[in-house]
C-alpha positions as CSV (number, residue, x, y, z in Angstrom):
1,X,-48.7,139.9,88.3
2,X,-45.9,142.4,87.5
3,X,-43.4,139.5,87.3
4,X,-45.6,137.6,84.8
5,X,-45.9,140.8,82.6
6,X,-42.1,141.2,82.6
7,X,-41.7,137.6,81.6
8,X,-44.1,138.0,78.7
9,X,-42.3,141.1,77.5
10,X,-38.9,139.3,77.8
11,X,-40.2,136.4,75.7
12,X,-41.8,138.7,73.2
13,X,-38.6,140.6,72.4
14,X,-35.9,138.0,73.1
15,X,-37.3,134.7,71.9
16,X,-34.8,133.2,69.4
17,X,-35.5,133.8,65.7
18,X,-35.2,130.0,65.2
19,X,-38.7,129.7,66.6
20,X,-40.3,132.3,64.3
21,X,-42.6,131.1,61.6
22,X,-41.6,132.1,58.1
23,X,-44.4,132.8,55.7
24,X,-43.3,132.5,52.1
25,X,-45.7,134.0,49.5
26,X,-45.5,133.1,45.8
27,X,-47.7,133.7,42.8
28,X,-50.3,131.1,41.7
29,X,-52.4,131.4,38.5
30,X,-56.0,130.2,38.5
31,X,-56.8,131.4,35.0
32,X,-53.7,129.8,33.4
33,X,-52.6,127.0,35.8
34,X,-49.2,125.5,35.1
35,X,-48.6,122.0,36.6
36,X,-44.9,122.3,35.9
37,X,-44.6,124.9,38.7
38,X,-45.2,122.2,41.3
39,X,-41.6,121.1,40.9
40,X,-40.3,124.5,42.1
41,X,-42.8,124.6,44.9
42,X,-41.7,121.1,46.0
43,X,-38.0,122.2,45.8
44,X,-38.8,125.2,47.9
45,X,-40.5,123.0,50.4
46,X,-37.5,120.7,50.5
47,X,-35.2,123.6,51.4
48,X,-37.5,124.9,54.1
49,X,-38.0,121.4,55.6
50,X,-34.2,120.9,55.7
51,X,-33.8,124.0,57.8
52,X,-36.7,123.5,60.2
53,X,-34.6,122.7,63.2
54,X,-32.5,125.8,62.9
55,X,-35.0,128.3,61.5
56,X,-38.3,127.0,62.8
57,X,-41.7,126.4,61.1
58,X,-42.8,127.9,57.9
59,X,-46.0,128.4,55.8
60,X,-46.2,128.5,52.0
61,X,-48.8,130.9,50.9
62,X,-49.9,131.0,47.2
63,X,-51.1,134.4,46.1
64,X,-53.5,134.4,43.2
65,X,-52.1,136.8,40.6
66,X,-52.5,136.7,36.8
67,X,-49.2,138.4,35.8
68,X,-46.2,137.6,33.6
69,X,-42.9,136.6,35.1
70,X,-41.4,140.0,34.7
71,X,-44.1,141.5,36.8
72,X,-43.6,138.8,39.4
73,X,-40.0,139.9,39.8
74,X,-41.1,143.5,40.2
75,X,-43.3,142.5,43.1
76,X,-40.5,140.7,44.8
77,X,-38.3,143.7,44.3
78,X,-40.9,146.1,45.8
79,X,-41.3,143.8,48.8
80,X,-45.1,143.7,48.4
81,X,-47.5,140.8,47.8
82,X,-44.9,138.0,47.3
83,X,-41.6,137.0,48.8
84,X,-40.1,134.7,46.1
85,X,-39.9,134.0,42.4
86,X,-38.1,131.4,40.3
87,X,-36.7,132.6,37.0
88,X,-33.9,132.0,34.5
89,X,-31.2,134.3,35.9
90,X,-29.5,137.3,34.3
91,X,-27.0,139.9,35.4
92,X,-29.8,142.6,35.4
93,X,-32.1,140.4,37.6
94,X,-29.3,139.6,40.0
95,X,-28.8,143.4,40.6
96,X,-32.4,143.9,41.4
97,X,-33.1,140.8,43.5
98,X,-31.1,138.4,45.7
99,X,-30.4,135.1,43.8
100,X,-30.0,131.8,45.7
101,X,-27.3,130.5,43.3
102,X,-28.4,126.9,43.0
103,X,-29.6,125.8,39.5
104,X,-33.0,124.4,40.3
105,X,-33.1,122.3,37.1
106,X,-29.4,121.4,37.3
107,X,-28.9,123.5,34.1
108,X,-31.4,121.7,32.0
109,X,-33.5,124.8,31.6
110,X,-31.0,125.7,28.8
111,X,-31.5,122.5,26.9
112,X,-34.3,123.4,24.5
113,X,-36.3,121.2,22.2
114,X,-39.2,122.2,20.1
115,X,-42.9,121.9,19.8
116,X,-44.1,121.9,16.1
117,X,-47.3,121.3,14.3
118,X,-48.2,117.7,13.6
119,X,-46.9,116.8,10.1
120,X,-44.1,119.4,10.0
121,X,-41.2,117.1,11.0
122,X,-39.9,117.0,7.5
123,X,-39.1,120.7,7.8
124,X,-36.5,119.8,10.4
125,X,-34.2,117.2,8.9
126,X,-31.4,115.5,10.9
127,X,-28.8,117.3,8.9
128,X,-30.2,120.8,9.3
129,X,-27.5,123.5,9.4
130,X,-27.2,126.5,11.7
131,X,-27.9,128.8,8.8
132,X,-31.2,126.9,8.0
133,X,-32.1,127.0,11.7
134,X,-31.6,130.7,11.8
135,X,-34.2,131.1,9.0
136,X,-36.9,129.2,10.9
137,X,-39.2,131.5,12.9
138,X,-39.1,130.6,16.6
139,X,-41.8,131.6,19.0
140,X,-41.0,132.8,22.6
141,X,-42.5,134.9,25.3
142,X,-42.4,138.7,25.5
143,X,-40.4,138.9,28.7
144,X,-38.4,135.7,28.5
145,X,-34.6,135.9,28.6
146,X,-34.6,133.2,25.9
147,X,-35.9,135.7,23.4
148,X,-32.8,137.9,23.9
149,X,-30.5,134.9,23.9
150,X,-31.8,133.5,20.7
151,X,-31.7,136.8,18.9
152,X,-28.2,137.6,20.0
153,X,-27.2,134.3,18.4
154,X,-28.8,135.1,15.1
155,X,-32.1,133.3,15.5
156,X,-35.3,134.6,14.1
157,X,-37.8,135.1,16.9
158,X,-41.4,136.3,17.2
159,X,-42.8,137.1,20.6
160,X,-46.2,136.5,22.2
161,X,-47.9,136.2,25.6
162,X,-47.1,132.8,27.2
163,X,-50.7,131.6,27.2
164,X,-51.1,132.5,23.5
165,X,-47.9,130.8,22.0
166,X,-49.4,127.4,21.2
167,X,-52.3,129.2,19.4
168,X,-49.9,131.3,17.5
169,X,-48.0,128.1,16.4
170,X,-51.2,126.5,15.3
171,X,-52.0,129.6,13.3
172,X,-48.6,129.5,11.6
173,X,-47.4,132.8,13.1
174,X,-44.1,130.8,13.7
175,X,-42.9,127.3,13.1
176,X,-40.9,126.2,16.2
177,X,-41.7,126.7,19.9
178,X,-38.5,126.0,21.8
179,X,-39.1,124.6,25.3
180,X,-37.0,123.3,28.2
181,X,-36.7,119.5,28.4
182,X,-39.4,119.1,31.0
183,X,-42.0,121.3,29.3
184,X,-43.2,120.1,25.9
185,X,-45.0,116.9,26.7
186,X,-47.0,118.4,29.5
187,X,-48.0,121.4,27.4
188,X,-49.3,119.4,24.4
189,X,-50.9,116.6,26.3
190,X,-54.3,115.9,24.6
191,X,-53.4,118.4,21.8
192,X,-53.0,116.1,18.7
193,X,-52.4,119.1,16.5
194,X,-48.8,119.3,17.9
195,X,-45.9,117.1,18.4
196,X,-42.4,117.2,19.8
197,X,-39.7,117.9,17.2
198,X,-37.1,115.0,17.0
199,X,-33.8,116.2,15.6
200,X,-32.8,119.5,17.2
201,X,-31.3,120.5,20.5
202,X,-30.6,124.1,21.2
203,X,-28.3,124.5,24.2
204,X,-27.1,127.5,26.2
205,X,-26.1,128.0,29.9
206,X,-29.4,129.1,31.6
207,X,-29.6,128.3,35.3
208,X,-32.9,128.9,37.0
209,X,-32.7,130.4,40.5
210,X,-34.9,131.3,43.4
211,X,-34.9,135.1,43.9
212,X,-35.9,137.0,47.0
213,X,-36.0,140.7,47.9
214,X,-32.5,142.1,48.6
215,X,-33.5,143.0,52.2
216,X,-34.9,139.6,53.0
217,X,-31.7,138.2,54.5
218,X,-33.4,135.6,56.6
219,X,-35.2,133.9,53.7
220,X,-32.0,134.2,51.5
221,X,-29.9,132.5,54.2
222,X,-32.5,129.9,55.0
223,X,-32.9,128.8,51.4
224,X,-29.1,128.9,50.7
225,X,-28.5,126.6,53.7
226,X,-31.5,124.4,52.9
227,X,-30.6,123.9,49.2
228,X,-27.0,123.2,49.8
229,X,-27.8,120.8,52.6
230,X,-30.3,118.9,50.3
231,X,-27.6,118.7,47.6
232,X,-25.1,117.3,50.1
233,X,-27.4,114.7,51.6
234,X,-28.8,113.6,48.2
235,X,-32.4,114.6,48.7
236,X,-32.2,117.3,46.0
237,X,-31.1,114.7,43.4
238,X,-33.7,112.3,44.6
239,X,-36.4,114.9,44.1
240,X,-35.1,115.8,40.7
241,X,-34.9,112.2,39.5
242,X,-38.4,111.2,40.8
243,X,-40.6,114.2,40.6
244,X,-43.4,113.8,38.0
245,X,-42.3,117.0,36.2
246,X,-38.6,116.1,35.9
247,X,-38.4,112.3,36.0
248,X,-36.9,110.8,32.8
249,X,-36.8,114.1,30.9
250,X,-33.3,113.4,29.6
251,X,-34.0,109.9,28.3
252,X,-37.4,110.9,26.9
253,X,-35.9,113.7,24.9
254,X,-33.5,111.3,23.1
255,X,-30.7,113.8,23.3
256,X,-28.1,111.5,21.8
257,X,-30.1,111.4,18.5
258,X,-30.3,115.2,18.2
259,X,-28.0,117.7,16.5
260,X,-26.8,120.1,19.1
261,X,-26.6,123.9,18.4
262,X,-24.6,125.5,21.2
263,X,-25.4,129.2,21.8
264,X,-23.8,131.8,24.1
265,X,-25.8,133.5,26.8
266,X,-24.8,137.2,27.0
267,X,-27.1,137.8,30.0
268,X,-25.1,135.8,32.6
269,X,-23.2,137.6,35.3
270,X,-19.6,136.9,36.1
271,X,-20.7,135.3,39.4
272,X,-23.1,132.9,37.7
273,X,-20.5,131.9,35.1
274,X,-18.2,130.9,37.9
275,X,-20.7,128.4,39.1
276,X,-20.4,126.4,35.9
277,X,-17.3,124.8,37.2
278,X,-19.1,123.3,40.3
279,X,-20.0,119.9,39.1
280,X,-22.3,119.1,42.0
281,X,-24.8,121.7,40.7
282,X,-25.3,120.5,37.2
283,X,-26.7,117.5,35.4
């Protein structure tokens, strides 16, 4: 009996970490569900599956929380409630959290096209100038880095809560709601009062990363290995090209027909700017 007990204690304390089960908690909204988030959940799953042989099994656990993205990052930073968030990166955020430096949307988060009111397209002619664009009131979220980026580049921005921005557009609080390429069609589906603007593309470097707590080295290492492996074996690209959220977003946006306004992003860290030269990471 004593030998069995000793064996149990040995297994308990010396079993390899590769057999541990990783539980990864993330936020999930019931009040304001966002189907676009499924792409990031599926990308997370891809990375975890890719590392199963080396790191063991895992469990994805959605935590029902009705909070803005800034609060999500604070919870990851505190180490309570959730283990991961996905956000557009900034130097400040990279100091607080540990980024996995793989652009989850291959850089297309910084390719912004607009939602406008139906019937307003004539206000956005194909020959619109930068000065004219700066006079148009753009709607963005309170805690979105895009708000800072646009203002730093001379744009006129009004802020609102994410779930109220379409209502604010309808009420003419602003005239252009800039969204990433994969976002507008999903957000105005069955909303005939809106349409996607046809002539403007606002572009700035804005990679979106997974972020974990700075002490969560195991999850950081696992996701870093998993994402790089999925890039190397082509499964990341396959997911990006075929996922319902991201499939055909470039062709659907008719980028070649749009006038491009390139902006700088003052929020990027030196480390993230260095990633721009790695062609395998970007569209």
